[in-house]
C-alpha positions as CSV (number, residue, x, y, z in Angstrom):
1,M,0.0,0.0,0.0
2,C,1.4,3.4,-0.9
3,E,2.3,5.6,2.0
4,G,1.7,9.4,2.2
5,T,-1.2,11.7,2.5
6,R,-3.8,13.0,0.0
7,A,-2.0,16.3,-0.3
8,W,1.6,14.9,-0.6
9,P,1.4,11.3,-2.2
10,L,4.5,9.3,-2.5
11,C,3.3,7.4,-5.5
12,D,1.4,7.9,-8.7
13,Q,-2.1,6.7,-9.5
14,A,-0.7,3.4,-10.7
15,G,0.9,2.7,-7.4
16,A,4.5,3.3,-8.5
17,R,6.6,4.9,-5.8
18,W,8.0,8.3,-6.8
19,P,11.8,8.8,-6.4
20,A,12.5,10.9,-3.3
21,R,14.8,13.2,-5.3
22,E,12.0,14.1,-7.8
23,M,9.5,14.6,-5.1
24,I,11.9,17.0,-3.2
25,H,12.6,18.9,-6.5
26,M,8.9,19.2,-7.2
27,N,8.2,20.5,-3.7
28,Y,11.0,23.0,-3.9
29,K,9.6,24.4,-7.1
30,L,6.2,24.7,-5.6
31,L,7.5,26.5,-2.5
32,C,9.4,28.9,-4.8
33,L,6.2,29.6,-6.7
34,I,4.3,30.3,-3.5
35,A,7.1,32.5,-2.2
36,F,7.1,34.5,-5.5
37,L,3.3,35.0,-5.4
38,L,3.4,36.1,-1.8
39,F,6.2,38.6,-2.7
40,L,4.2,39.9,-5.6
41,A,1.1,40.4,-3.5
42,A,3.1,42.2,-0.9
43,S,4.7,44.4,-3.5
44,V,1.3,45.4,-4.9
45,G,0.0,46.2,-1.5
46,L,3.1,48.2,-0.6
47,T,2.8,50.2,-3.9
48,Q,-0.8,51.0,-3.1
49,N,-0.1,52.0,0.5
50,T,2.9,54.2,-0.4
51,K,1.1,56.0,-3.2
52,P,1.0,59.7,-2.2
53,V,-2.3,60.9,-0.8
54,T,-3.7,64.0,-2.5
55,L,-6.1,66.7,-1.1
56,T,-8.8,68.7,-3.0
57,G,-10.6,71.5,-1.3
58,W,-14.1,72.8,-2.0
59,G,-13.8,76.6,-1.7
60,V,-11.5,79.4,-2.8
61,R,-11.2,82.7,-0.9
62,E,-10.8,85.3,-3.7
63,K,-9.8,88.1,-1.4
64,D,-6.0,88.3,-1.4
65,L,-5.6,85.3,-3.7
66,D,-1.8,85.0,-3.5
67,A,-1.8,84.7,0.3
68,F,-4.7,82.2,0.2
69,M,-3.0,80.0,-2.4
70,A,0.3,80.1,-0.5
71,E,-1.5,79.0,2.7
72,A,-3.4,76.3,0.7
73,A,-0.2,74.9,-0.7
74,D,1.4,74.9,2.7
75,T,-1.6,73.0,4.1
76,G,-1.1,70.3,1.4
77,F,-3.8,71.1,-1.2
78,D,-2.9,70.1,-4.7
79,S,-6.3,71.2,-6.2
80,L,-9.1,73.5,-5.3
81,I,-12.7,73.9,-6.5
82,S,-14.1,77.3,-7.1
83,G,-17.8,78.2,-7.3
84,N,-16.9,81.0,-9.7
85,N,-17.8,80.3,-13.4
86,D,-16.8,83.7,-14.8
87,P,-13.9,83.2,-17.2
88,V,-12.2,86.5,-16.3
89,A,-12.3,85.7,-12.5
90,L,-11.3,82.1,-13.1
91,Q,-8.2,83.3,-15.0
92,R,-7.1,85.2,-12.0
93,I,-7.7,82.3,-9.7
94,V,-5.8,79.9,-12.1
95,E,-2.8,82.2,-12.4
96,A,-2.6,82.7,-8.6
97,A,-2.9,78.9,-8.0
98,A,-0.3,78.0,-10.6
99,K,2.4,79.9,-8.7
100,H,1.9,77.3,-5.9
101,H,1.4,74.2,-8.2
102,I,-2.3,74.1,-7.3
103,R,-4.9,73.0,-10.0
104,I,-8.3,74.7,-10.2
105,F,-11.7,73.3,-11.0
106,S,-14.8,75.4,-11.6
107,C,-18.1,74.0,-10.1
108,L,-21.5,73.7,-11.7
109,T,-24.6,73.2,-9.5
110,P,-28.2,72.7,-10.6
111,M,-29.6,74.3,-7.5
112,G,-31.5,77.5,-6.5
113,T,-28.9,80.0,-7.7
114,I,-29.3,79.0,-11.3
115,D,-32.5,81.0,-11.9
116,K,-30.6,83.9,-13.5
117,L,-28.8,81.5,-15.8
118,W,-32.2,79.9,-16.7
119,A,-33.8,83.2,-17.4
120,S,-31.1,84.2,-19.8
121,N,-31.3,81.0,-21.7
122,Y,-35.1,80.4,-21.6
123,P,-36.8,83.8,-21.0
124,G,-40.5,83.6,-20.2
125,R,-40.3,79.9,-19.1
126,P,-40.3,79.1,-15.3
127,V,-37.4,77.0,-14.0
128,P,-38.5,73.3,-14.1
129,W,-37.7,72.6,-10.4
130,Q,-38.1,69.1,-9.1
131,V,-41.5,68.5,-7.6
132,M,-42.1,66.9,-4.1
133,N,-45.3,65.6,-2.6
134,E,-47.4,67.3,0.0
135,D,-45.7,65.6,3.0
136,E,-42.3,66.5,1.7
137,E,-43.2,70.1,1.2
138,A,-44.6,70.2,4.7
139,A,-41.3,68.8,6.0
140,R,-39.4,71.4,4.1
141,K,-41.5,74.2,5.6
142,F,-40.9,72.9,9.1
143,I,-37.1,72.4,8.7
144,A,-36.8,75.9,7.2
145,A,-38.7,77.6,10.0
146,G,-36.5,79.6,12.4
147,S,-33.4,77.7,13.5
148,N,-35.1,74.3,13.3
149,Q,-32.5,72.9,11.0
150,Y,-29.9,73.4,13.7
151,L,-32.1,72.2,16.6
152,I,-33.4,68.9,15.1
153,P,-31.2,65.9,13.9
154,Y,-31.1,67.3,10.4
155,S,-28.4,65.9,8.1
156,F,-28.2,68.7,5.5
157,G,-28.3,66.5,2.5
158,G,-26.4,63.6,4.0
159,E,-27.9,60.3,5.0
160,P,-31.1,61.3,6.8
161,K,-32.3,60.3,10.3
162,L,-35.7,62.0,10.0
163,T,-38.8,60.7,8.3
164,N,-39.5,62.8,5.2
165,E,-36.2,64.7,5.6
166,V,-35.6,66.9,2.5
167,L,-33.1,69.5,1.3
168,L,-34.2,73.1,1.7
169,T,-32.7,74.2,-1.7
170,R,-34.6,73.6,-4.9
171,I,-32.9,71.4,-7.6
172,I,-33.7,71.3,-11.3
173,C,-35.4,68.3,-12.9
174,F,-32.9,66.1,-14.6
175,N,-35.4,64.9,-17.2
176,D,-36.3,68.3,-18.5
177,L,-34.9,68.6,-22.1
178,D,-34.0,72.2,-21.7
179,A,-32.3,71.5,-18.4
180,R,-29.9,69.1,-20.2
181,E,-28.6,72.0,-22.3
182,L,-28.6,74.6,-19.6
183,F,-24.9,74.3,-18.6
184,K,-23.3,74.0,-22.0
185,P,-22.6,77.8,-22.4
186,V,-21.1,77.8,-18.9
187,I,-18.9,74.8,-19.7
188,D,-17.8,76.6,-22.9
189,G,-16.7,79.6,-20.8
190,I,-14.8,77.3,-18.3
191,A,-13.1,75.4,-21.1
192,S,-11.9,78.7,-22.6
193,V,-9.7,79.5,-19.5
194,P,-6.0,78.7,-20.2
195,G,-4.6,76.4,-17.5
196,I,-8.0,75.4,-16.0
197,E,-7.9,71.9,-14.7
198,G,-11.5,71.0,-15.2
199,V,-15.2,71.0,-14.3
200,A,-16.6,70.0,-10.9
201,F,-20.2,69.0,-10.2
202,D,-22.1,69.5,-6.9
203,G,-25.7,69.3,-5.9
204,F,-26.7,66.8,-8.5
205,G,-29.3,64.9,-6.6
206,Y,-32.9,64.9,-5.6
207,Q,-34.4,67.4,-3.1
208,N,-36.3,64.5,-1.4
209,Y,-33.2,62.3,-1.8
210,H,-34.9,59.7,-4.1
211,R,-37.1,61.1,-6.9
212,C,-39.1,63.8,-8.7
213,H,-42.9,63.9,-8.9
214,C,-43.3,66.3,-11.8
215,E,-45.7,65.2,-14.7
216,R,-42.8,64.5,-17.1
217,C,-41.1,62.2,-14.6
218,E,-44.3,60.4,-13.8
219,K,-44.9,59.8,-17.5
220,L,-41.4,58.6,-18.1
221,L,-41.4,56.4,-15.1
222,A,-44.6,54.7,-16.2
223,E,-43.0,54.0,-19.6
224,Y,-39.9,52.7,-18.0
225,K,-41.9,50.2,-15.9
226,Q,-43.6,48.9,-19.0
227,K,-40.3,48.4,-20.7
228,H,-38.9,46.5,-17.6
229,P,-41.6,44.1,-16.5
230,E,-38.8,42.0,-14.9
231,L,-38.4,44.6,-12.2
232,K,-40.6,45.1,-9.2
233,P,-42.3,48.6,-9.2
234,E,-40.1,49.8,-6.4
235,E,-37.0,48.5,-8.1
236,A,-37.9,50.1,-11.4
237,E,-38.5,53.5,-9.6
238,V,-35.0,53.3,-8.0
239,A,-33.3,52.4,-11.3
240,F,-35.2,55.0,-13.3
241,F,-34.4,58.0,-11.0
242,R,-30.8,56.8,-10.4
243,D,-30.1,56.5,-14.1
244,S,-31.8,59.8,-14.9
245,M,-29.4,61.5,-12.5
246,V,-26.4,59.5,-13.8
247,D,-27.2,60.2,-17.4
248,Y,-27.5,63.9,-16.7
249,V,-24.0,64.2,-15.1
250,N,-22.4,61.9,-17.7
251,Y,-24.0,64.0,-20.5
252,L,-22.3,67.1,-19.1
253,A,-19.0,65.4,-18.5
254,D,-19.0,64.1,-22.1
255,Y,-19.7,67.6,-23.3
256,A,-16.9,69.1,-21.2
257,R,-14.4,66.6,-22.8
258,S,-15.8,67.5,-26.3
259,R,-14.8,71.1,-25.7
260,N,-11.3,70.3,-24.4
261,K,-10.0,66.7,-24.3
262,D,-7.7,67.6,-21.5
263,L,-10.4,68.9,-19.1
264,K,-10.8,66.7,-16.0
265,T,-14.1,66.1,-14.3
266,T,-14.8,65.7,-10.6
267,I,-17.9,65.6,-8.4
268,H,-19.1,65.2,-4.8
269,I,-22.2,63.0,-4.6
270,W,-24.6,65.2,-2.7
271,P,-27.4,65.3,-1.7
272,V,-27.5,61.6,-0.9
273,F,-29.5,59.2,-3.1
274,T,-31.0,57.1,-0.2
275,P,-31.8,54.0,-2.2
276,E,-28.2,53.6,-3.2
277,P,-25.9,56.0,-1.4
278,L,-22.7,54.9,-3.1
279,Y,-23.8,54.9,-6.7
280,G,-21.0,57.2,-7.8
281,N,-19.0,54.6,-9.7
282,R,-21.7,54.7,-12.3
283,L,-20.5,58.2,-13.3
284,N,-18.0,58.6,-16.1
285,V,-15.9,61.2,-14.3
286,D,-12.2,61.3,-13.5
287,L,-12.4,61.9,-9.8
288,C,-15.6,60.8,-8.0
289,G,-16.0,62.1,-4.5
290,Q,-18.3,60.2,-2.3
291,T,-18.9,60.9,1.4
292,A,-16.8,58.8,3.7
293,A,-17.0,61.1,6.8
294,W,-20.0,63.5,6.9
295,Y,-20.3,66.7,9.0
296,I,-22.5,64.7,11.3
297,L,-20.3,62.3,13.2
298,W,-20.3,58.8,11.8
299,P,-19.1,55.7,13.5
300,E,-15.5,54.8,12.7
301,E,-16.7,51.4,11.3
302,K,-18.9,53.1,8.8
303,I,-16.1,55.5,7.7
304,A,-13.9,52.4,7.1
305,E,-16.5,50.5,5.2
306,Y,-17.5,53.4,3.0
307,S,-13.8,54.2,2.3
308,R,-13.2,50.6,1.2
309,I,-16.1,50.7,-1.2
310,I,-15.3,54.2,-2.6
311,S,-11.7,53.2,-3.3
312,G,-12.2,49.6,-4.2
313,E,-15.2,49.7,-6.5
314,A,-14.4,53.0,-8.4
315,R,-13.7,51.3,-11.7
316,K,-16.6,48.9,-11.7
317,Y,-18.2,50.7,-14.6
318,H,-15.7,53.3,-15.9
319,Q,-11.9,52.8,-16.2
320,R,-11.2,56.5,-16.1
321,Q,-12.6,56.9,-12.6
322,Q,-10.6,57.3,-9.4
323,G,-12.5,57.0,-6.1
324,V,-12.2,60.0,-3.8
325,G,-13.3,60.0,-0.1
326,M,-15.0,63.2,1.1
327,I,-14.7,64.5,4.6
328,G,-17.0,67.3,5.8
329,Y,-15.6,70.0,8.1
330,Y,-17.3,73.2,9.1
331,D,-16.0,75.4,11.9
332,L,-19.5,76.5,13.0
333,P,-20.2,75.5,16.6
334,G,-23.8,75.5,17.5
335,K,-24.8,74.8,13.9
336,F,-22.7,71.7,13.1
337,P,-21.1,69.1,15.4
338,V,-17.7,70.2,16.6
339,K,-14.9,68.1,15.2
340,D,-11.7,68.7,17.1
341,A,-8.2,67.9,15.8
342,A,-8.3,64.4,17.2
343,R,-11.6,63.6,15.5
344,V,-10.4,65.0,12.1
345,D,-7.2,63.0,12.5
346,L,-9.1,59.8,13.2
347,E,-11.4,60.3,10.2
348,L,-8.6,61.0,7.8
349,K,-6.5,58.1,9.1
350,T,-9.5,55.7,8.8
351,M,-10.2,56.9,5.2
352,I,-6.5,56.5,4.2
353,D,-5.9,53.2,5.9
354,N,-8.9,51.8,4.1
355,G,-7.8,52.7,0.7
356,C,-8.7,56.4,-0.1
357,R,-5.5,57.8,-1.6
358,S,-7.4,60.9,-2.7
359,I,-9.4,63.1,-0.3
360,Q,-11.8,66.0,-0.7
361,V,-12.7,68.4,2.1
362,C,-15.5,70.9,2.3
363,S,-14.8,73.5,3.3
364,S,-11.2,74.1,2.5
365,I,-11.5,77.6,3.9
366,H,-12.8,76.4,7.2
367,A,-10.1,73.8,7.5
368,M,-7.4,76.4,7.0
369,N,-9.0,79.0,9.3
370,N,-8.7,76.7,12.3
371,P,-4.9,76.3,13.2
372,Q,-5.4,73.0,14.9
373,I,-7.4,71.5,12.1
374,R,-5.0,72.9,9.5
375,A,-2.1,71.2,11.3
376,V,-3.9,67.9,11.0
377,F,-4.4,68.3,7.2
378,K,-0.8,69.4,6.9
379,K,0.4,66.3,8.7
380,W,-1.3,64.0,6.3
381,F,-1.0,65.9,3.0
382,K,2.0,68.2,3.0
383,Q,4.6,66.1,1.1
């Protein structure tokens, strides 16, 4: 009877005993292969973990630009996002930033401040804002009253804790045909600025965090359900409104690249889409910022989990995309929870340790205005 074990037989299937020398040689080669694979895996992990972390800030203080950019560079920012779309102003910002090797994005938002842009493009036609139901409008009225938003557990567009929580700011309907064309002239102006890094998107979500109730959306949703009988009604609703939002952003990102192939695109996913909070990898953008640590304090375990998903699944649909973790920081005691230096350090460490090599912070101005918080960012990002 042949000796040995199932894993390391000393004879072949016919019962012939293997020469000891051949067996040792085979085992040696196998061990060498295992050692090589372990070395390769360790090398890949080491490369990923030693890749420099980068920091992008939402917000540019235009007063005394040179001083602001010098401070931003010293804090560790390598790019900043301006809410200014005026090409002349953007040129000043880009030139001031370039002296300190900081790249500039210009941000588009489909929210309440676009009424002037809409009026100039479509005079005489009201802005096609998203429509909420009666309960949602009642919730909006309550949240907006007095200082309620700071007294109740309101999440300001982050993952809600309240029933019928909604955003206070109106957002345009993504399925309106005119709305799809609204930002093209703005993108043209941004693309004309020499040295501009790219276009940023913010506020591309639903005011009630999941859908629009306007007549057009209701009609299109009914048609979508008929075309997808394999989906349950609630599944079809989620897919339709998610894809409407995704298609709108991707349409604008494609247009930006058509105006200048070197333009980069970035976004922060906000307000949250509650049926699928981390849907951002569906967007065909270069740098997709998704919330890993909100202004409201999240458990460390949640920050770690979200960071792994944001970084690990970024290229599930689009190879161009890099996942970016977003950390919220406002220095507004009494309105937002206070994050001290130790808390910010914990959140950044958790995000980076769990795969986020690129970080966004909002607000960059608030982060720099607080010396203790600025020191934490400098520790992690000043190369």
